PyMOL Python script that loads the backbone (N, CA, C, O; Angstrom):
from pymol import cmd

cmd.read_pdbstr("""\
ATOM      1  N   MET A   1       0.828  -1.180   0.011  1.00  0.00           N
ATOM      2  CA  MET A   1       0.006   0.030   0.031  1.00  0.00           C
ATOM      3  C   MET A   1       0.860   1.202   0.005  1.00  0.00           C
ATOM      4  O   MET A   1       1.914   1.210   0.640  1.00  0.00           O
ATOM      5  N   ARG A   2       0.460   2.233  -0.713  1.00  0.00           N
ATOM      6  CA  ARG A   2       1.186   3.443  -0.808  1.00  0.00           C
ATOM      7  C   ARG A   2       0.922   4.344   0.429  1.00  0.00           C
ATOM      8  O   ARG A   2      -0.190   4.393   0.955  1.00  0.00           O
ATOM      9  N   LEU A   3       1.955   5.032   0.856  1.00  0.00           N
ATOM     10  CA  LEU A   3       1.807   5.905   2.061  1.00  0.00           C
ATOM     11  C   LEU A   3       1.126   7.206   1.605  1.00  0.00           C
ATOM     12  O   LEU A   3       1.420   7.758   0.545  1.00  0.00           O
ATOM     13  N   PRO A   4       0.197   7.665   2.465  1.00  0.00           N
ATOM     14  CA  PRO A   4      -0.469   8.910   2.116  1.00  0.00           C
ATOM     15  C   PRO A   4       0.431  10.092   2.505  1.00  0.00           C
ATOM     16  O   PRO A   4       1.412   9.947   3.235  1.00  0.00           O
ATOM     17  N   SER A   5       0.069  11.214   2.007  1.00  0.00           N
ATOM     18  CA  SER A   5       0.851  12.467   2.394  1.00  0.00           C
ATOM     19  C   SER A   5       0.301  12.907   3.724  1.00  0.00           C
ATOM     20  O   SER A   5      -0.905  13.096   3.886  1.00  0.00           O
ATOM     21  N   LEU A   6       1.223  13.071   4.700  1.00  0.00           N
ATOM     22  CA  LEU A   6       0.797  13.379   6.058  1.00  0.00           C
ATOM     23  C   LEU A   6       1.508  14.608   6.547  1.00  0.00           C
ATOM     24  O   LEU A   6       2.585  14.984   6.084  1.00  0.00           O
ATOM     25  N   SER A   7       0.829  15.233   7.539  1.00  0.00           N
ATOM     26  CA  SER A   7       1.344  16.372   8.225  1.00  0.00           C
ATOM     27  C   SER A   7       2.244  15.898   9.361  1.00  0.00           C
ATOM     28  O   SER A   7       2.121  14.771   9.838  1.00  0.00           O
ATOM     29  N   SER A   8       3.128  16.754   9.774  1.00  0.00           N
ATOM     30  CA  SER A   8       4.011  16.335  10.905  1.00  0.00           C
ATOM     31  C   SER A   8       3.230  16.058  12.156  1.00  0.00           C
ATOM     32  O   SER A   8       3.659  15.228  12.958  1.00  0.00           O
ATOM     33  N   LYS A   9       2.094  16.715  12.374  1.00  0.00           N
ATOM     34  CA  LYS A   9       1.222  16.459  13.526  1.00  0.00           C
ATOM     35  C   LYS A   9       0.708  14.973  13.474  1.00  0.00           C
ATOM     36  O   LYS A   9       0.702  14.270  14.485  1.00  0.00           O
ATOM     37  N   ASP A  10       0.289  14.544  12.281  1.00  0.00           N
ATOM     38  CA  ASP A  10      -0.144  13.158  12.209  1.00  0.00           C
ATOM     39  C   ASP A  10       0.899  12.127  12.463  1.00  0.00           C
ATOM     40  O   ASP A  10       0.647  11.097  13.088  1.00  0.00           O
ATOM     41  N   ILE A  11       2.085  12.413  11.968  1.00  0.00           N
ATOM     42  CA  ILE A  11       3.214  11.533  12.157  1.00  0.00           C
ATOM     43  C   ILE A  11       3.577  11.467  13.683  1.00  0.00           C
ATOM     44  O   ILE A  11       3.774  10.393  14.251  1.00  0.00           O
ATOM     45  N   ILE A  12       3.647  12.614  14.270  1.00  0.00           N
ATOM     46  CA  ILE A  12       4.009  12.704  15.718  1.00  0.00           C
ATOM     47  C   ILE A  12       2.954  11.979  16.560  1.00  0.00           C
ATOM     48  O   ILE A  12       3.313  11.291  17.516  1.00  0.00           O
ATOM     49  N   ARG A  13       1.702  12.110  16.243  1.00  0.00           N
ATOM     50  CA  ARG A  13       0.621  11.433  16.941  1.00  0.00           C
ATOM     51  C   ARG A  13       0.784   9.885  16.810  1.00  0.00           C
ATOM     52  O   ARG A  13       0.607   9.156  17.787  1.00  0.00           O
ATOM     53  N   ALA A  14       1.115   9.416  15.619  1.00  0.00           N
ATOM     54  CA  ALA A  14       1.336   7.962  15.432  1.00  0.00           C
ATOM     55  C   ALA A  14       2.601   7.478  16.184  1.00  0.00           C
ATOM     56  O   ALA A  14       2.597   6.380  16.742  1.00  0.00           O
ATOM     57  N   LEU A  15       3.673   8.283  16.200  1.00  0.00           N
ATOM     58  CA  LEU A  15       4.832   7.866  16.940  1.00  0.00           C
ATOM     59  C   LEU A  15       4.564   7.781  18.419  1.00  0.00           C
ATOM     60  O   LEU A  15       5.096   6.890  19.083  1.00  0.00           O
ATOM     61  N   ARG A  16       3.756   8.678  18.967  1.00  0.00           N
ATOM     62  CA  ARG A  16       3.440   8.654  20.337  1.00  0.00           C
ATOM     63  C   ARG A  16       2.626   7.374  20.680  1.00  0.00           C
ATOM     64  O   ARG A  16       2.877   6.721  21.693  1.00  0.00           O
ATOM     65  N   LYS A  17       1.647   7.037  19.808  1.00  0.00           N
ATOM     66  CA  LYS A  17       0.929   5.809  19.984  1.00  0.00           C
ATOM     67  C   LYS A  17       1.837   4.549  19.945  1.00  0.00           C
ATOM     68  O   LYS A  17       1.510   3.512  20.522  1.00  0.00           O
ATOM     69  N   ALA A  18       2.946   4.677  19.270  1.00  0.00           N
ATOM     70  CA  ALA A  18       3.897   3.525  19.137  1.00  0.00           C
ATOM     71  C   ALA A  18       4.809   3.542  20.369  1.00  0.00           C
ATOM     72  O   ALA A  18       5.621   2.627  20.504  1.00  0.00           O
ATOM     73  N   GLY A  19       4.730   4.507  21.259  1.00  0.00           N
ATOM     74  CA  GLY A  19       5.495   4.425  22.469  1.00  0.00           C
ATOM     75  C   GLY A  19       6.716   5.337  22.508  1.00  0.00           C
ATOM     76  O   GLY A  19       7.549   5.241  23.410  1.00  0.00           O
ATOM     77  N   PHE A  20       6.815   6.248  21.490  1.00  0.00           N
ATOM     78  CA  PHE A  20       7.918   7.197  21.427  1.00  0.00           C
ATOM     79  C   PHE A  20       7.633   8.404  22.363  1.00  0.00           C
ATOM     80  O   PHE A  20       6.495   8.856  22.493  1.00  0.00           O
ATOM     81  N   ASP A  21       8.672   8.884  22.981  1.00  0.00           N
ATOM     82  CA  ASP A  21       8.597  10.042  23.858  1.00  0.00           C
ATOM     83  C   ASP A  21       9.431  11.157  23.246  1.00  0.00           C
ATOM     84  O   ASP A  21      10.461  10.900  22.623  1.00  0.00           O
ATOM     85  N   GLU A  22       8.988  12.380  23.422  1.00  0.00           N
ATOM     86  CA  GLU A  22       9.709  13.543  22.895  1.00  0.00           C
ATOM     87  C   GLU A  22      10.974  13.744  23.714  1.00  0.00           C
ATOM     88  O   GLU A  22      10.980  13.628  24.939  1.00  0.00           O
ATOM     89  N   ALA A  23      12.041  14.050  22.992  1.00  0.00           N
ATOM     90  CA  ALA A  23      13.319  14.409  23.635  1.00  0.00           C
ATOM     91  C   ALA A  23      13.608  15.851  23.335  1.00  0.00           C
ATOM     92  O   ALA A  23      14.291  16.164  22.359  1.00  0.00           O
ATOM     93  N   PRO A  24      13.094  16.739  24.167  1.00  0.00           N
ATOM     94  CA  PRO A  24      13.180  18.210  23.844  1.00  0.00           C
ATOM     95  C   PRO A  24      14.584  18.706  23.757  1.00  0.00           C
ATOM     96  O   PRO A  24      14.833  19.684  23.053  1.00  0.00           O
ATOM     97  N   GLN A  25      15.533  18.081  24.443  1.00  0.00           N
ATOM     98  CA  GLN A  25      16.914  18.543  24.401  1.00  0.00           C
ATOM     99  C   GLN A  25      17.590  18.212  23.057  1.00  0.00           C
ATOM    100  O   GLN A  25      18.647  18.756  22.739  1.00  0.00           O
ATOM    101  N   ARG A  26      16.964  17.307  22.269  1.00  0.00           N
ATOM    102  CA  ARG A  26      17.580  16.839  21.005  1.00  0.00           C
ATOM    103  C   ARG A  26      17.017  17.594  19.781  1.00  0.00           C
ATOM    104  O   ARG A  26      17.724  17.767  18.789  1.00  0.00           O
ATOM    105  N   GLY A  27      15.794  18.029  19.845  1.00  0.00           N
ATOM    106  CA  GLY A  27      15.176  18.679  18.667  1.00  0.00           C
ATOM    107  C   GLY A  27      15.676  20.122  18.576  1.00  0.00           C
ATOM    108  O   GLY A  27      15.769  20.803  19.597  1.00  0.00           O
ATOM    109  N   LYS A  28      16.004  20.601  17.359  1.00  0.00           N
ATOM    110  CA  LYS A  28      16.437  21.917  17.176  1.00  0.00           C
ATOM    111  C   LYS A  28      15.679  22.611  16.038  1.00  0.00           C
ATOM    112  O   LYS A  28      15.361  21.982  15.029  1.00  0.00           O
ATOM    113  N   GLY A  29      15.391  23.915  16.204  1.00  0.00           N
ATOM    114  CA  GLY A  29      14.729  24.636  15.180  1.00  0.00           C
ATOM    115  C   GLY A  29      13.396  24.057  14.733  1.00  0.00           C
ATOM    116  O   GLY A  29      12.455  23.936  15.517  1.00  0.00           O
ATOM    117  N   SER A  30      13.339  23.710  13.482  1.00  0.00           N
ATOM    118  CA  SER A  30      12.077  23.235  12.898  1.00  0.00           C
ATOM    119  C   SER A  30      11.944  21.714  12.906  1.00  0.00           C
ATOM    120  O   SER A  30      11.151  21.159  12.147  1.00  0.00           O
ATOM    121  N   HIS A  31      12.713  21.038  13.759  1.00  0.00           N
ATOM    122  CA  HIS A  31      12.675  19.619  13.886  1.00  0.00           C
ATOM    123  C   HIS A  31      12.399  19.211  15.329  1.00  0.00           C
ATOM    124  O   HIS A  31      12.781  19.905  16.271  1.00  0.00           O
ATOM    125  N   ARG A  32      11.722  18.063  15.483  1.00  0.00           N
ATOM    126  CA  ARG A  32      11.455  17.541  16.819  1.00  0.00           C
ATOM    127  C   ARG A  32      12.016  16.118  16.891  1.00  0.00           C
ATOM    128  O   ARG A  32      11.952  15.382  15.906  1.00  0.00           O
ATOM    129  N   ALA A  33      12.563  15.726  18.040  1.00  0.00           N
ATOM    130  CA  ALA A  33      13.206  14.425  18.198  1.00  0.00           C
ATOM    131  C   ALA A  33      12.329  13.608  19.168  1.00  0.00           C
ATOM    132  O   ALA A  33      11.747  14.102  20.133  1.00  0.00           O
ATOM    133  N   PHE A  34      12.293  12.336  18.821  1.00  0.00           N
ATOM    134  CA  PHE A  34      11.530  11.318  19.655  1.00  0.00           C
ATOM    135  C   PHE A  34      12.408  10.093  19.871  1.00  0.00           C
ATOM    136  O   PHE A  34      13.170   9.681  18.996  1.00  0.00           O
ATOM    137  N   VAL A  35      12.275   9.529  21.059  1.00  0.00           N
ATOM    138  CA  VAL A  35      13.144   8.389  21.418  1.00  0.00           C
ATOM    139  C   VAL A  35      12.281   7.261  22.014  1.00  0.00           C
ATOM    140  O   VAL A  35      11.217   7.489  22.589  1.00  0.00           O
ATOM    141  N   LYS A  36      12.794   6.044  21.846  1.00  0.00           N
ATOM    142  CA  LYS A  36      12.130   4.863  22.387  1.00  0.00           C
ATOM    143  C   LYS A  36      13.157   3.758  22.442  1.00  0.00           C
ATOM    144  O   LYS A  36      13.944   3.601  21.509  1.00  0.00           O
ATOM    145  N   LYS A  37      13.168   2.960  23.557  1.00  0.00           N
ATOM    146  CA  LYS A  37      14.015   1.801  23.672  1.00  0.00           C
ATOM    147  C   LYS A  37      13.260   0.624  23.046  1.00  0.00           C
ATOM    148  O   LYS A  37      12.099   0.378  23.372  1.00  0.00           O
ATOM    149  N   ASP A  38      13.928  -0.096  22.148  1.00  0.00           N
ATOM    150  CA  ASP A  38      13.298  -1.292  21.534  1.00  0.00           C
ATOM    151  C   ASP A  38      13.502  -2.461  22.404  1.00  0.00           C
ATOM    152  O   ASP A  38      14.045  -2.332  23.501  1.00  0.00           O
ATOM    153  N   SER A  39      13.076  -3.639  21.943  1.00  0.00           N
ATOM    154  CA  SER A  39      13.078  -4.876  22.785  1.00  0.00           C
ATOM    155  C   SER A  39      14.499  -5.321  23.030  1.00  0.00           C
ATOM    156  O   SER A  39      14.726  -6.053  23.994  1.00  0.00           O
ATOM    157  N   THR A  40      15.516  -4.918  22.194  1.00  0.00           N
ATOM    158  CA  THR A  40      16.886  -5.276  22.432  1.00  0.00           C
ATOM    159  C   THR A  40      17.628  -4.306  23.319  1.00  0.00           C
ATOM    160  O   THR A  40      18.818  -4.491  23.573  1.00  0.00           O
ATOM    161  N   GLY A  41      16.947  -3.264  23.800  1.00  0.00           N
ATOM    162  CA  GLY A  41      17.567  -2.246  24.608  1.00  0.00           C
ATOM    163  C   GLY A  41      18.191  -1.122  23.784  1.00  0.00           C
ATOM    164  O   GLY A  41      18.741  -0.180  24.353  1.00  0.00           O
ATOM    165  N   ARG A  42      18.121  -1.199  22.515  1.00  0.00           N
ATOM    166  CA  ARG A  42      18.687  -0.182  21.649  1.00  0.00           C
ATOM    167  C   ARG A  42      17.768   1.046  21.657  1.00  0.00           C
ATOM    168  O   ARG A  42      16.550   0.919  21.529  1.00  0.00           O
ATOM    169  N   VAL A  43      18.353   2.216  21.808  1.00  0.00           N
ATOM    170  CA  VAL A  43      17.544   3.479  21.746  1.00  0.00           C
ATOM    171  C   VAL A  43      17.339   3.907  20.343  1.00  0.00           C
ATOM    172  O   VAL A  43      18.312   4.107  19.616  1.00  0.00           O
ATOM    173  N   ARG A  44      16.080   4.062  19.912  1.00  0.00           N
ATOM    174  CA  ARG A  44      15.779   4.540  18.561  1.00  0.00           C
ATOM    175  C   ARG A  44      15.482   6.057  18.610  1.00  0.00           C
ATOM    176  O   ARG A  44      14.617   6.525  19.351  1.00  0.00           O
ATOM    177  N   LEU A  45      16.218   6.767  17.811  1.00  0.00           N
ATOM    178  CA  LEU A  45      16.008   8.245  17.770  1.00  0.00           C
ATOM    179  C   LEU A  45      15.337   8.547  16.361  1.00  0.00           C
ATOM    180  O   LEU A  45      15.843   8.173  15.302  1.00  0.00           O
ATOM    181  N   VAL A  46      14.243   9.204  16.444  1.00  0.00           N
ATOM    182  CA  VAL A  46      13.519   9.600  15.213  1.00  0.00           C
ATOM    183  C   VAL A  46      13.406  11.135  15.180  1.00  0.00           C
ATOM    184  O   VAL A  46      12.979  11.740  16.164  1.00  0.00           O
ATOM    185  N   ILE A  47      13.777  11.753  14.083  1.00  0.00           N
ATOM    186  CA  ILE A  47      13.769  13.183  13.838  1.00  0.00           C
ATOM    187  C   ILE A  47      12.591  13.472  12.889  1.00  0.00           C
ATOM    188  O   ILE A  47      12.533  12.940  11.780  1.00  0.00           O
ATOM    189  N   VAL A  48      11.669  14.307  13.335  1.00  0.00           N
ATOM    190  CA  VAL A  48      10.481  14.685  12.504  1.00  0.00           C
ATOM    191  C   VAL A  48      10.558  16.181  12.185  1.00  0.00           C
ATOM    192  O   VAL A  48      10.561  17.008  13.097  1.00  0.00           O
ATOM    193  N   PRO A  49      10.619  16.533  10.892  1.00  0.00           N
ATOM    194  CA  PRO A  49      10.594  17.908  10.520  1.00  0.00           C
ATOM    195  C   PRO A  49       9.176  18.486  10.786  1.00  0.00           C
ATOM    196  O   PRO A  49       8.184  17.820  10.489  1.00  0.00           O
ATOM    197  N   GLN A  50       9.079  19.646  11.308  1.00  0.00           N
ATOM    198  CA  GLN A  50       7.782  20.292  11.511  1.00  0.00           C
ATOM    199  C   GLN A  50       7.421  21.125  10.255  1.00  0.00           C
ATOM    200  O   GLN A  50       8.279  21.760   9.642  1.00  0.00           O
ATOM    201  N   GLY A  51       6.186  21.098   9.919  1.00  0.00           N
ATOM    202  CA  GLY A  51       5.676  21.757   8.808  1.00  0.00           C
ATOM    203  C   GLY A  51       4.376  21.219   8.384  1.00  0.00           C
ATOM    204  O   GLY A  51       3.781  20.395   9.078  1.00  0.00           O
ATOM    205  N   LYS A  52       3.889  21.683   7.200  1.00  0.00           N
ATOM    206  CA  LYS A  52       2.609  21.158   6.738  1.00  0.00           C
ATOM    207  C   LYS A  52       2.696  19.688   6.347  1.00  0.00           C
ATOM    208  O   LYS A  52       2.428  18.820   7.178  1.00  0.00           O
ATOM    209  N   ASP A  53       3.059  19.391   5.125  1.00  0.00           N
ATOM    210  CA  ASP A  53       3.132  18.013   4.694  1.00  0.00           C
ATOM    211  C   ASP A  53       4.595  17.543   4.582  1.00  0.00           C
ATOM    212  O   ASP A  53       5.471  18.237   4.067  1.00  0.00           O
ATOM    213  N   VAL A  54       4.792  16.359   5.079  1.00  0.00           N
ATOM    214  CA  VAL A  54       6.124  15.766   5.040  1.00  0.00           C
ATOM    215  C   VAL A  54       6.179  14.932   3.760  1.00  0.00           C
ATOM    216  O   VAL A  54       5.279  14.139   3.484  1.00  0.00           O
ATOM    217  N   PRO A  55       7.245  15.121   2.987  1.00  0.00           N
ATOM    218  CA  PRO A  55       7.407  14.324   1.682  1.00  0.00           C
ATOM    219  C   PRO A  55       7.411  12.856   1.996  1.00  0.00           C
ATOM    220  O   PRO A  55       7.791  12.436   3.089  1.00  0.00           O
ATOM    221  N   ARG A  56       6.964  12.042   0.980  1.00  0.00           N
ATOM    222  CA  ARG A  56       6.891  10.592   1.218  1.00  0.00           C
ATOM    223  C   ARG A  56       8.226   9.964   1.523  1.00  0.00           C
ATOM    224  O   ARG A  56       8.338   9.079   2.371  1.00  0.00           O
ATOM    225  N   GLY A  57       9.279  10.452   0.792  1.00  0.00           N
ATOM    226  CA  GLY A  57      10.620   9.945   0.992  1.00  0.00           C
ATOM    227  C   GLY A  57      11.079  10.204   2.427  1.00  0.00           C
ATOM    228  O   GLY A  57      11.687   9.325   3.038  1.00  0.00           O
ATOM    229  N   THR A  58      10.810  11.359   2.964  1.00  0.00           N
ATOM    230  CA  THR A  58      11.139  11.638   4.373  1.00  0.00           C
ATOM    231  C   THR A  58      10.361  10.727   5.316  1.00  0.00           C
ATOM    232  O   THR A  58      10.890  10.250   6.320  1.00  0.00           O
ATOM    233  N   LEU A  59       9.097  10.494   4.975  1.00  0.00           N
ATOM    234  CA  LEU A  59       8.260   9.640   5.779  1.00  0.00           C
ATOM    235  C   LEU A  59       8.813   8.208   5.805  1.00  0.00           C
ATOM    236  O   LEU A  59       8.805   7.568   6.856  1.00  0.00           O
ATOM    237  N   VAL A  60       9.293   7.698   4.663  1.00  0.00           N
ATOM    238  CA  VAL A  60       9.885   6.385   4.620  1.00  0.00           C
ATOM    239  C   VAL A  60      11.140   6.340   5.492  1.00  0.00           C
ATOM    240  O   VAL A  60      11.363   5.345   6.182  1.00  0.00           O
ATOM    241  N   ALA A  61      11.953   7.376   5.480  1.00  0.00           N
ATOM    242  CA  ALA A  61      13.151   7.458   6.345  1.00  0.00           C
ATOM    243  C   ALA A  61      12.748   7.451   7.824  1.00  0.00           C
ATOM    244  O   ALA A  61      13.400   6.796   8.637  1.00  0.00           O
ATOM    245  N   ILE A  62      11.670   8.180   8.179  1.00  0.00           N
ATOM    246  CA  ILE A  62      11.235   8.211   9.545  1.00  0.00           C
ATOM    247  C   ILE A  62      10.821   6.841  10.001  1.00  0.00           C
ATOM    248  O   ILE A  62      11.143   6.427  11.115  1.00  0.00           O
ATOM    249  N   LEU A  63      10.096   6.117   9.136  1.00  0.00           N
ATOM    250  CA  LEU A  63       9.695   4.746   9.463  1.00  0.00           C
ATOM    251  C   LEU A  63      10.838   3.824   9.676  1.00  0.00           C
ATOM    252  O   LEU A  63      10.803   2.986  10.578  1.00  0.00           O
ATOM    253  N   GLU A  64      11.891   3.956   8.840  1.00  0.00           N
ATOM    254  CA  GLU A  64      13.117   3.142   9.055  1.00  0.00           C
ATOM    255  C   GLU A  64      13.748   3.494  10.342  1.00  0.00           C
ATOM    256  O   GLU A  64      14.156   2.583  11.062  1.00  0.00           O
ATOM    257  N   GLN A  65      13.871   4.771  10.713  1.00  0.00           N
ATOM    258  CA  GLN A  65      14.515   5.167  11.965  1.00  0.00           C
ATOM    259  C   GLN A  65      13.671   4.591  13.122  1.00  0.00           C
ATOM    260  O   GLN A  65      14.233   4.178  14.136  1.00  0.00           O
ATOM    261  N   ALA A  66      12.397   4.559  12.992  1.00  0.00           N
ATOM    262  CA  ALA A  66      11.468   4.134  14.046  1.00  0.00           C
ATOM    263  C   ALA A  66      11.423   2.575  14.171  1.00  0.00           C
ATOM    264  O   ALA A  66      11.046   2.025  15.205  1.00  0.00           O
ATOM    265  N   GLY A  67      11.814   1.925  13.104  1.00  0.00           N
ATOM    266  CA  GLY A  67      11.714   0.418  13.089  1.00  0.00           C
ATOM    267  C   GLY A  67      10.303  -0.027  12.854  1.00  0.00           C
ATOM    268  O   GLY A  67       9.935  -1.124  13.273  1.00  0.00           O
ATOM    269  N   LEU A  68       9.486   0.786  12.194  1.00  0.00           N
ATOM    270  CA  LEU A  68       8.107   0.428  11.917  1.00  0.00           C
ATOM    271  C   LEU A  68       7.925   0.030  10.442  1.00  0.00           C
ATOM    272  O   LEU A  68       8.578   0.583   9.557  1.00  0.00           O
ATOM    273  N   SER A  69       7.048  -0.917  10.197  1.00  0.00           N
ATOM    274  CA  SER A  69       6.695  -1.243   8.834  1.00  0.00           C
ATOM    275  C   SER A  69       5.595  -0.254   8.391  1.00  0.00           C
ATOM    276  O   SER A  69       5.002   0.440   9.216  1.00  0.00           O
ATOM    277  N   LYS A  70       5.341  -0.209   7.077  1.00  0.00           N
ATOM    278  CA  LYS A  70       4.297   0.661   6.545  1.00  0.00           C
ATOM    279  C   LYS A  70       2.921   0.236   7.155  1.00  0.00           C
ATOM    280  O   LYS A  70       2.147   1.089   7.590  1.00  0.00           O
ATOM    281  N   ASP A  71       2.661  -0.965   7.176  1.00  0.00           N
ATOM    282  CA  ASP A  71       1.379  -1.468   7.653  1.00  0.00           C
ATOM    283  C   ASP A  71       1.222  -1.142   9.175  1.00  0.00           C
ATOM    284  O   ASP A  71       0.155  -0.714   9.612  1.00  0.00           O
ATOM    285  N   ASP A  72       2.256  -1.345   9.927  1.00  0.00           N
ATOM    286  CA  ASP A  72       2.124  -1.049  11.372  1.00  0.00           C
ATOM    287  C   ASP A  72       1.898   0.447  11.583  1.00  0.00           C
ATOM    288  O   ASP A  72       1.101   0.846  12.433  1.00  0.00           O
ATOM    289  N   PHE A  73       2.607   1.278  10.802  1.00  0.00           N
ATOM    290  CA  PHE A  73       2.387   2.732  10.936  1.00  0.00           C
ATOM    291  C   PHE A  73       1.019   3.166  10.492  1.00  0.00           C
ATOM    292  O   PHE A  73       0.413   4.019  11.141  1.00  0.00           O
ATOM    293  N   LEU A  74       0.495   2.606   9.395  1.00  0.00           N
ATOM    294  CA  LEU A  74      -0.824   2.963   8.972  1.00  0.00           C
ATOM    295  C   LEU A  74      -1.946   2.574   9.953  1.00  0.00           C
ATOM    296  O   LEU A  74      -2.985   3.233  10.008  1.00  0.00           O
ATOM    297  N   GLN A  75      -1.727   1.519  10.710  1.00  0.00           N
ATOM    298  CA  GLN A  75      -2.670   1.098  11.781  1.00  0.00           C
ATOM    299  C   GLN A  75      -2.630   2.103  12.917  1.00  0.00           C
ATOM    300  O   GLN A  75      -3.639   2.263  13.604  1.00  0.00           O
ATOM    301  N   LEU A  76      -1.498   2.804  13.157  1.00  0.00           N
ATOM    302  CA  LEU A  76      -1.414   3.793  14.241  1.00  0.00           C
ATOM    303  C   LEU A  76      -2.098   5.119  13.915  1.00  0.00           C
ATOM    304  O   LEU A  76      -2.365   5.927  14.804  1.00  0.00           O
ATOM    305  N   LEU A  77      -2.380   5.333  12.613  1.00  0.00           N
ATOM    306  CA  LEU A  77      -2.976   6.622  12.301  1.00  0.00           C
ATOM    307  C   LEU A  77      -4.475   6.740  12.736  1.00  0.00           C
ATOM    308  O   LEU A  77      -5.097   7.782  12.529  1.00  0.00           O
TER     309      LEU A  77
END
""", "prot")
cmd.dss("prot")
cmd.show_as("cartoon", "prot")
cmd.util.cbc("prot")
cmd.orient("prot")
């Protein structure tokens, strides 16, 4: 399934549902940072640009950083 065009607010809401917490000391300027420990103890850091619509390529990179599949992410929306 193709990923829809999403706003940063929608992406952030889905990341929070997936258990990510904001790391305010890491986000700078127009970007926000979110962290989560995965099952192996590895800390996953995801950077989300703030703005209206996030390009699909950037969204794919965010999903890779978060360790989420497209299907898992779409269920969180």
